[in-house]
N, C-alpha and C positions, 0 to 999 in steps of 0.2 A: 536473337532479340537486340532490337537497340538499344542505345545507354536510359541508363536510367532515372529520372528526376533526383535532385538533390535533397538532400536530408535538411528539411526545415526546422532549423534550429533557431529558438528565440526564448532570451531574456525577460521574465514573465516581470509584468508594470510593478506587480503588487513589492518586489524585490528590489527593486529599482527605486522606488518611492521609499520604503524603509530605510535603502542605503543615504537616499539624497535626508530624509530624518536626520537620518545617526550622524552623518557628517555636519550638519547645522548646529545639530545639541552638542555636538564634540566639540565644535571649533567654539560655540559659548560659552563650555563650559572650561574650555583653556584660557579662552579670553576672561574669562570674568572670577576665576578661581586660580587659574595660572600653577604654583607648584603643589598649590593644596589637593589638587584635583588629579595631578601627574605623577602620581607615584603608585609604586608599586604594589604598596598593602593594599590600594582603592580597586584595583584591578584583579587581584588575586581575592578580594571582596565577594567580589561581580564572580568570579568564577567559580565560588565557593556556592553560590545562590542562585545564578540561571539554571544551573542542572536539573534543579528541582521544576520551574516552571516545563523545559524542556522536555522531562519525561511523561510529565502530565499532560503536554501539549501533545505526545506524539500518540498517546491512548484516544484523546480526543479526536484525534485528526482521523485516527480510522473511523471510530463512530461515524463523524462528518462524511468523509467517502461514502460510507457504507448505506447514505441517506438517513441518519439518525441522529442521536448525540449521547454523549455519556457526561452526564453533569455527577457523578457519582464517585470521578478518579481523587477527589481529595477526602472523602470517608473511607475508600479503600485504602490509601496512603496511610490515613489515622489509624486506622482499625489494624492494619499489616505493623505499622509500628508498635502500637499499645501489647500487639500481644508479642511481637518480636523482642519488645524490653522487658517484657514479664519474664519470659524466660531468657532473658541476659543476665537479668536481676539477679536471677540463682545462681550464676555461674560465681565460682570464687573471683573476689576480685585481682589476685593476682599471677591469675592465669595466663600461661605464655606456652611457646613452643607449639608442638603438633594439636596437643590437645586444643590451643589457640583456634588453631587451621582450622580442624575440624567444626570445632563450635559455630566459627564465620562460616562454614560452608555448610553447617545442617541449618542454621538461623535464615540463610541465604536462600535456601533451596524451601525451607517452612513459608517464608515470607513469598514465595513464588506462586507456591500451591493456595496461600489463602487468595492471593491475589485474582489467580485464575477462577477460585470457587466463587468469588464473588463477582468476576466477571459473567462465567459463565449463568450466575442465577437472573444476572439485569437481563443478558440473550435469552434466557427461556421466558420472562416475564415479556418483554418484546415480540418474542416469534409464538409463544406457545401461547398464553394468554390476553395474545394481542394487545395489548396496552402501547399509547405512543412512546417512542423512545425518549422525549421528554420526560412526560408524566413519571416511566418507571424510573429513568434515572434517578430525577429527584425523590422516590422514594425509598430508592434503595443510598443512595446519598444519607438523608435524615434517619435510615434503618441501621446502617455503617455507623453513623456518628452516634446513634442511641445505645446501639453494643458496646462501642467503644467508653463513653461515660458509665455507665453501668457498671463496666469493667472497672475503673479506677476512682467512680463517683465523684467526677469530676475536677479527679488532682492528677497531679503530673507524676509519672511514674521516673524516680532518677535511678541514681546509683549504679550505671552501666559500668563495666570491662572496660580499665582503661587501653586493653588490647585492641576492643571495637572502636571506641573513639578516635584513639591514635591512627587507625588505621583509614577511617574517613577521614579527618585532618591529615593526614600524610599530603604532604609536595615529594612529587620529583623532582629530582633535578631544583630543590630550593623554588620551584615556581609553578608547576602543574597541579593543582589539585586532583585527589583520588577522584572526587564527582567528575569532573568535568572529562576525564577519560572514561568514565561510565558512559557516559552522557555522547561520547564519538561512538564508542561500539555501538551505543544504541541506536545513534542515526544512521549508521554504517550497515545496520540490521532494517529498519527502516527504508533507507532507502533503498532496500535491494526488495522488499517484500512489496512495494510500490510500484517499484519500474521494472524489477525482472521477471517477479515470480508470476503463475499463473493464477493465484490467489490476489494479488495485485488486481488483476486485469476484471477477475470477477467478481472483486469489491466494487470497482469505478462500476463496471454494466449494472451493478444490483442498485447501486443506490442514481443511476441515472436513469435506467428504465427497466423497471421489475418483472414488468410482461415479458420485455426481451429476452432477459435473464434467465427467467422460466422454462419460456421455450428452447434457451440456446443449452437449456440440459441442465441448467445451474441451479443448489438445492440452497434455497435461503436461509433455511436453518443452520447450514455448516457455515457457509459464509459469517451470519452473523456470529454465532458462536467463537469462532475462531478470533474476528474481531473484536469482539469484547472481553473475551480471555483475556490476547495481548497486551488491551488497555489496562486490562487489571493487573497483569504483570509489570506493565509501566509504572502504573502505581505504587504497587509494590516497591520496587524498588526504589521510586523517590522516597517513601516511607522510612526507609534504611537510614539514606540519606540524612534525611529531617532528623531522626533521633540519633543518628551519631552526632550530624551538624550541633547540634542544641546538647547533646549528650540528655535529652531525658523525652518522654514520651505522652502527649495528652490530645485528647478527642478534640477539641477546636484549635490546632495548630494550621494555621496554612488554610483558615474562612476564605481569603480573598481570592486562592490562588484558581479558583474555579472559572471566574468569569472572565480572569486572566489569558488561560490557559483556552479561554474558544477564541478570544479577541486574538490572541498572537497565531491561530490556526487561518482565522479568517485573513489578519495583516499579509499572512507570509502565503497566500494564493488557493486554500482550502475554500473550496462552495459547501455553503452552508445549507444548498438545496440537494448536495450530494451528486457524487458520481465525479469528482475531480480531487486533486490537491498531490505535491509530494513534495519531498524533502528540500530538494535543489529549486535553483530559480531557472535550469535550462533543463529543456525536452525535444526529441524529433518525436511531433506528432501529429495525425493523420486529421484531417480539417474537409470540408467541404469544397473550399475556395480551392485545394491543391487539386481534387479532384478534378474539380471544374477548367483548372488550367491543364491536368493531364488529358482532359476529354479533348477540349483543343487544338492539341497538337496531331490530332488523328487525318485533319483534313489532307487529303480529299478523303480519305476515309472515312466508317463510321465504327465506333468501340459499341459493340454489341457486344462482348461477352468481357467477365473481366473474372480473373483467376485469383483466389487470394489463401495466405496461411490461415492459422485460425488466432492467431494475434490478432491478424490485421480483422479478420472479420467480427470479431468483441471489440472494437475502435469504430467500424463503420456505424455497427448495432445502435453506439452510444450516442450518434451524431444526431441532432433531431430534424433533420431534413430527413433521415430512416423513419421517422417516427411519427411521420404527420400522414393521414389517412384520408387527406385529402388529393395526394399525388399519386391516388389512386392504391395507394403499398398497401395489404393486407395478410401480411407477415401472421399476425396472431391468428386468424382467423383460417387462413390455408397452406400455412409454413415454408409459400411460395418466398424466395427470397429475388428480390430484385431491386432496381435502383428508379431515383428519379431520372437518370440520366437516360433511362430504356434501356440499360446493357443487362442483360440476363448476369447474377452473381452466384458463380459457385465456386464452393469453399473445398479443399484438396491438402492433403499434407506434402502433397509431390513438391509445391510451390514450399520453398524457405521461408522462415519465419520474419516477417517485418517489408514482406513482397508483396507486390499487386499487381500483375501481371494483365494488362488489356490489350483486345487483337478483334480485327474484326473478319469472322470466321472465312467470311466471305473468298478474304482475298489472303491470310495472313499464312493459312497451312493448306499444303495440295497433298490428297493422297495418292502415291504411285506405284503401281503393281508391277515389280521388276520380272514374273512370271505368273501363268497360269496354275491354277492348284491343279495338283498333282498328287495321285493316288498310287502308290505301292502297295503288293500285297505279297504278304511271306507264308508259304503254309508251311507249319514245323508237324511233320510227319509222324513224328515219335509222342507228339503228344496229341496228337488231332485236332489242330485247332489250324487255324488259319490269322494271320493279324496283318493290319494295314494302317500305313502312315501316310499320314496328308500332310502335304508342304504347301504352303505359300510366299513367297519373298515379297515383303511390301515394305513400306515407308513414307518419310513425311519431306516434303520440300516447302521450303518460303518462296514463294517466289516474288511476294512483295513485301521488302522489309520493314517501310514502313509501317504496314498494316498491324505491326506487333511494338509493344513498348513494354518496357516494366515501371513502377514507382516503387523508391527506395521509401518506407517511412520510417 
């Protein structure tokens, strides 16, 4: 095969815009506030607070990519924080050692369980009851907030063990707060999900083209439940950080976080229409323009066959040009995969992940027979049977190297 096209590596314009705004405001604060702003305590305070926004935004991001929305994250965080604080308040104030470690581990698992149940309930409302995600998540936000208010009667729960608050407020090397490390670990996990896992591809396809996802064998129920369960877990972790930082829990903490988390996702490049979004600002992506450029390199041949791997197939089905019935495509009706370029699209596991092979089937390969079909017989007298062996030597040659090319996505 010929050399592959270069990987398309681009910087997300949303990230460039955010960095530009950050530089402008940072310079303005330095110029106007001077030493009052450039203090270690100021930046440590930021590192304590922004992980809560980030964790909530991770959950909203998955919901947006799936084509829905999750406005219930703050309610889940507060409910989780209240239930966890109620359990922590019953622990001895001077608990330490192994017992303290077991207590914190148990509270973390309990919080993740609560977040998973809340996220699963929201997903079931969207998928089973067929309630729009926007309406369902607003309803569950009010539900979880109401449950928390009923449990606390509108009052704050305080008196948490010092071992828990000290852990949340602990600084590694006297500079890096514990919440920041939790955020970094979750960011790596979410980056893997959105960019490297099959679930991430299914999530994006579900958000960009639900019909194509259904015909591709993707189960909407599983994708939505996973997305909203992970969203609930991210909110639960944010709730644990909130009660540790404030040393109390209440049903109306972080009421402004809901819209801020959505804003963070959209500014970070997550499409509110669904189907796209990532943690970082760079990615190797497949575009229709790249396919056209790839197609134009076949002259004087014609690219009439495309072989793709499973992950590239999902990316191609997400392109808007592959969803337009005016181009003659009828994948939903016939199940036949074709392209607006006129090439026949074949999916095969023999093609490595991230690869697309284009070829002119009339010139790229030639079937060569090395010998005629030979039939040999062997009689097994003792068993009274006759065995036949049929052999043929054949292979494939590439008479025209330029009739086949490889595109790396």
